[in-house]
N, C-alpha and C positions, 0 to 999 in steps of 0.2 A: 602398565600406567592406566590407572582407572580413569576410565573416561564418561562425562555424563551426556549423554546422547539423547537427541530427538529426533524425530523427522515430519518436515514441515509439509504438508498435504493440502493443497488448497486446488482451484475455487471451492469454496464448502459446501457447495451442491453439487459437486461432484469427488468429493473426499473420496467416496467407496471406491472409483476407479483407481485413486493416485497410489493405494500401497503395491501395486502391481510394479513401478517404477522406481521403489525403492527396497533396500535393504540395508539393517543395522544389527550386525552381529557381533553386542559387546564382549563375547568369551573369546572370539577371534582379533576383537581389533577392529573390524571388515565394516567401511560404509559404500554405498555403492547407490546411484542414481541412472536410469538408464530411460531416455527418452526417445519413442516412437515417432517417426515423421506424420502416422497415420494413427491418432487416439481411438479405436476401435478396438472391438473385442480381440482383434487379431493380432492389433499392434501390442496390444497390453501382454498377450500374451506371449509374445515374442522378448518384450522387455523381461518379463519375468524371467523367461527361461534363461535371458542372456546374464542376469544376476543370480541363479540357480546356480549356473553352470561355473561362475566365477567363484561364489562361497565354497560349492563341493571342492571344487579344485585345491584353492586354500586349506579348505578342512584336511585336506589327504596328504597334505606337505606341513599341517600343524608341528613335525617334530624340527624340520627347519627354522619353524618360529621361534623354538624354543630355545633350537642352540642358539641362536642367533642374542637371542635377549639375555641366555647365560653368556655370552661371549662373543660383543657385537663388535667380530673383526671383518677388515673390507671382503677377505674372502667368503663369510656367513652373508655380509651384505648383499651383493651380488646374486648368490643362490634367492637369496629372498624376493631382491627385486625379478630377476629369471621367475619365480613362481609366480609373479602377479603378472608377468608380461604371458607367460604359458596360460595362467586362467583364462584371460582374455580374447587370444587365439585361440582356447577352447570354447568359448563363449561364439564365437566369430564361424567358426565350424558347426556347430548345434543350430544358429542362427540360420546359416547359408542353407543349412538344409530344411528348415522349417518354412523359408519365407520363400524359395523357390518352386514353392508348389501352389503358388496365389501370387498376384498381384506384385509388384516391388517396392519393397520398403526398406528404411534406411534409420538405425539405431546406432544413437551415441552413449556415451559410456562411459562413466568416471566412476571410480574405484580407487578407495584410501586406504591402506592397511597403515593403522596405529598403533605402534609397538611400545613399550616399556618409554623408547626414548627417542624413536625416528619416526616419521611416517613415507610412507612408499606411495604414488601415485602412480597409476595407469589409466590415460585421457585418450579417447577417438571422438571425434566430433566438434560441436561447439558448446557444449556444456564449460561450466567454469567450476572450478575448485581457487577457493580464495585461503588464506591463510590470514589471520588476524593477527599482530603481537604488539602490542607496547603503544596501540594508537595506529597505527598504519596499518593498511590492506592489500596485501600481496596477494596478484593472479598467479597462480602456480601454472596455468596453465595455456596454451594456443588456441585459435579458433579454426579447426579446419576447414576451411568455406572457400569457396574463389571467392577473388575479390572483382570489381571494377575497378578500373583506376585510369587515370588522365584527367585530362578538360571534357569528356563527354561521358564520362561516367553521372549516372542516374542516382543521386541522392536519396531520391524519396525511394527507388525501386525495391522490391521485397529482395531478400536474401538470398542468393544460387542455392542450390542444391547440396550438399554436405561431399566435400571431396573422399572424404575418410569416414566410413561408419560401418558397423555391421549389417550383416543383410546380403547388400549384392555380390560378394566375393568370401569366399574360403576364409582368407585369411586378411588381416589387414595389419597396416603396421602402427605401432601404438607409441604414443611418447609416454615416458616416463622419466620419475625423477624421485630423487628419495631426501631426505634433509632431516636434522636435528630438531627435535622438539624442546620445547621450553615451558614452563609453568605458564597458567593462566592461559596458553596460547587457545586462539580457536579456529574451530577446521569449518566452512562451510561448500556444499557441495551443491551449486545452483543447476539446474537444466536448461539450455540456450535460449527459451523464449524469454524468463526474466531478463536479463540482462541487453535483451533490447530493445526491451520498452520501458525500460527506468534508467534514466541519467546514471552515470557511473560514479558522479560525486553525491549525489544523494543515497545511491544504494551502499556505496562504499559509507558512508554517513551511517545508515542504519547498522549495515553489519559491526560498528565499531561499538556506537552508541546505545544500541538496544540489550533487554537482558535476556537471558539466554530464555525465559518462560517466555518472553515477549517479542522474538527476534520474526518468527512466522508471522504473527500477526502484521509485522510490520510491514515485512517484504509483501505481504499479501494484499496490504493497503495501496503499497507504492505501485504496484502488478496491473491495479484494477480486473479486468475481467480479462484478465492472461494468468492461467492455468498456472500455479506455483509448483514443481515436484522438486524436493530439496533436503539434505539431509545437515543436522547443523553435529558437531561435536566438540564439547568443551573442557578442556584438560583442568586439572584442580589447579589451584595455586590462589594468589591474591587477587583480589576484584578487577573486573577487567580496566585496564585502562580506557582513560577518557582522549577524546581528539585534543584534549589539550596538552598532554604527553607526547602525542602523534605529532602537535607543533613543534614541539622543544625537539623531538628529534630531525624533524624535518630544517628547524633551524642552523642545525651541523651541518646539511648539504647545502643553504642558500651561500656561506662564503667559498666553498671551493671555485675556484677559476671555472672549472667546466660549466658551472650552472649559475654564472651571474647573468644578473637582470631579469631569472624565473623569477614569474610569480607563484605566490603558493600553490596555487591554484596546478601550475607548471610541475611544481617540486613535489606534488601528489601525484601528479602522472608519472614522473619519476620512479616514486618511493613504490608506486603501483607495479611497476615493473622489477622491481627487485627481488629478487631468492634472501631473504636473508641467511646467513650462516654464522657460527661459531665454533672458536677455532682453541684448543688447550695452547698454554704454552709449551714453547718447542715444536709445537706441529706445523707444518709447510703447506701456506695459501698454495703456492703450486711451486716447481721446482723449473732451475737452469733449463733450458731445452725443451720443456712443456710448450704444444700450441698455446698460445694467446688468443682463447675465445670470449673472454670476459673482463668487464670493468667492475673496481672492489671501489667499493667505499666506506673507508673506516670509520665504524662509529665509537668502537670505543676500545681500548686497550693499545699497544705499539706492537708495528711489524716493523722487522728487520731486513733490509734488503742486502741479499749476501751474493759473494763469488768468491772465487778462489783467494784471491787476495783478503778474505775477510768481509765484516759487516762494513758496504760502505753508504749506507744511512738508514735512522733509525726514523720510521713514520708516525705521527701519531693522531686522534681521532681529528676528524673534520679534513681529511686526505683523501682525493680518489687517485688511483692508481690503475695502467693498465689498460687507460682510454686508446690508447695508440693502435694496441692487438687488435682493437674493434674493428679498424680500417680494412687493416693485411695481413690478418692472424699470422705475425712472427712470430718464432721459436719465442721464449722468454729467455733475454740476455743474462738474468740474473735469477737466485733465488728468493721469495718472500717467506719470512717464516716468523708464528705469532712467538714474540721474546715475553708475552702476558698473556692472560687471558682474551681473547679478541670474541668482537662482536662485529659483522662487517655486513655490509649489504652491496649482491653480487648482482649484476645485468650482463645476463649471456649474450651473445652477439646478435641472434636471432630476435630477443627482446626489446633489442637497442632499438635493430630497424625497425621492429613493428611499430615502437613508440614513435621514432622520427617521421614515418607514414603518416603515422594517425593525428598528427599535429605540428602542419608545418610552420608556423611561428614559432613554435618551441624547437623545431628541426634549425631551425636558422640560426637559431641563438647558440646553439649546441656545439652544431658544426663550425658556426663561426668562432665560438671560444676554443675549439680544440684547434682552430688555424693558429690562434694566437697561443696557444700552450706552446705548440710545435715552435714557431718561430720565436717564441723566449729560449727555448732548447737551445736551437738552432744558435742565438746569438751567443747567447753562455759558452756553446762549445767552439765558436769561432772565436771568442775573447780568451777561452784558457789555451785552446794553439798558438794564436797569435804572442802569449807572452809565454808559451813554452818554444816557440819559435826565438823570440828575442834573450830567452834563458842561455840557449844554445847556440845563439850566436848565426842562426841562418837566416839568410836572408829574403825577403818577402818576392813571391816569386812575380 
């Protein structure tokens, strides 16, 4: 897939230092940002080393990428993801060998491999990978930091040191994912300091509304004196959607019982926690017996809920399903299969609880609505059982 890419390197008075923190290889489709916690010559050298290690490893395995582009089957998809994950481990080993000869150093790393139809993400630390699609911003990564929680937590205290980073250890646990790309998608990788100083709503507005050639200046203006190390990849397609289209898509979420009484700002927080997915007709979203770790919000198309007895129900746009699985991870009791082309927003269990922890008023609304949904289902089940007992002539206990 042809990418329009740009490196966003600010502050301007320090621009000469920042090329060490980014990589853009359009031939491979590789984008990366590394951010050391000490921005001196040694920190920049370690960041450059990590990025070069990732790029070299991916380049050595470009045959896997070519085979996947020619035949995107699950086995090759897993192999590509493994190449990217191993690339990060190689970077961790080389960085550890370099860092242990001096003072401690922690480096975050975000790498995206954007291929013909899918993007593969590897993440360590507190950087952010955002996907902007049809007016909505989706944060694809989580922050690997310790968190102060409870009533005694000081909201003004500086964030604690990264719990996962390159440098301190020879191997590091890497967060990875892959997802299908769509025309006009925008991928943005930002080093950790920017999201900590720019309000989320303001940053998301810039990510969606700013033209490609102006996004760097927009982010730099919002960040003020905070230096920005970032990479943008704009996929070809129609002009980037406006927030108006994003609002229209949020309007699909508002009527869902799970999000009753949520404000537009709260709905945007929900949307940001989702991962957009598309499914061809006949493709299962999940199978009966699979572990239930995701909530699905149906945006477009229809989904059949199936069991051994056949199709139990057909879900239409504006339906949320799988929400109870977020609480206790039961095995799926039925199969969900796309009966048409389907577009869905998926909230993984980890992202769901991170959303609730970060927004207590929203948490109260969602958990209360989940309770109401469960209560309604129990009432319907009790009513159906009562009718069945009456039909069978059974006496109530």
